[in-house]
C-alpha positions as CSV (number, residue, x, y, z in Angstrom):
1,M,5.5,29.2,27.8
2,T,5.4,31.4,24.7
3,T,6.1,30.6,21.4
4,T,6.6,32.8,18.6
5,P,4.4,31.4,15.4
6,R,7.0,30.5,12.6
7,T,6.0,30.8,9.0
8,L,4.8,28.0,6.8
9,S,8.2,28.0,4.8
10,E,9.8,27.5,7.9
11,V,7.6,24.7,9.1
12,N,8.1,23.3,5.9
13,H,11.8,23.5,6.1
14,E,11.9,21.7,9.2
15,A,9.7,19.2,8.2
16,I,11.4,18.0,5.4
17,R,14.8,18.2,7.2
18,L,13.6,15.9,9.9
19,L,11.6,13.4,7.4
20,A,14.8,13.5,5.5
21,E,16.6,12.5,8.7
22,H,14.7,9.9,9.5
23,I,13.4,8.0,6.5
24,G,16.4,9.6,3.8
25,V,16.3,11.4,0.5
26,V,14.5,9.5,-1.4
27,D,11.9,8.4,0.4
28,T,11.5,12.0,1.6
29,F,11.1,12.9,-1.9
30,R,8.6,10.2,-3.0
31,F,6.7,10.9,0.1
32,V,6.5,14.9,-0.9
33,N,5.6,14.2,-4.3
34,Q,2.1,12.3,-3.7
35,F,1.1,16.0,-2.6
36,T,2.2,18.3,-5.3
37,T,-0.2,19.6,-7.7
38,G,0.0,18.6,-11.6
39,H,-0.7,20.8,-14.3
40,G,-3.3,20.9,-17.0
41,N,-6.8,19.8,-16.8
42,Y,-7.0,15.9,-16.5
43,T,-10.5,15.9,-17.7
44,E,-9.9,17.3,-21.1
45,D,-6.8,15.4,-21.4
46,R,-8.6,12.0,-20.7
47,H,-11.2,12.9,-23.5
48,A,-8.7,13.7,-26.2
49,L,-6.8,10.6,-25.7
50,F,-9.2,7.9,-24.9
51,D,-12.4,9.6,-26.6
52,H,-11.8,7.6,-29.8
53,L,-11.3,4.1,-28.0
54,T,-13.5,1.7,-26.6
55,L,-13.2,0.0,-23.2
56,D,-12.3,-3.1,-24.5
57,E,-9.8,-1.8,-26.7
58,I,-8.3,0.1,-23.8
59,V,-8.5,-3.4,-21.8
60,S,-6.8,-4.7,-24.6
61,A,-3.5,-2.4,-25.1
62,I,-3.4,-3.1,-21.0
63,E,-3.4,-6.3,-21.0
64,K,-0.8,-6.6,-24.0
65,R,1.6,-3.7,-22.5
66,R,1.6,-6.0,-19.4
67,A,2.4,-8.8,-21.4
68,S,5.2,-7.6,-22.8
69,Q,6.7,-6.2,-19.6
70,K,6.7,-9.9,-18.1
71,D,8.7,-11.1,-21.2
72,D,11.1,-8.3,-20.6
73,K,11.7,-9.5,-17.1
74,P,15.0,-11.2,-16.4
75,A,13.8,-14.8,-15.1
């Protein structure tokens, strides 16, 4: 049995079509987005955002945000 190899574009198109058919469009997008490359330099961005903060300040900000999110949820 001889088959002609498909292009990567054809393989990707077929894979996305099959995923969407079996798990739905929304979950297909969620799955594919795991593998998309971001942009920028994470290390430089992290230093620019957080170098002026201590670890305790970062933890405190996270805890405050979590507490406010709990307060915003309906009971």
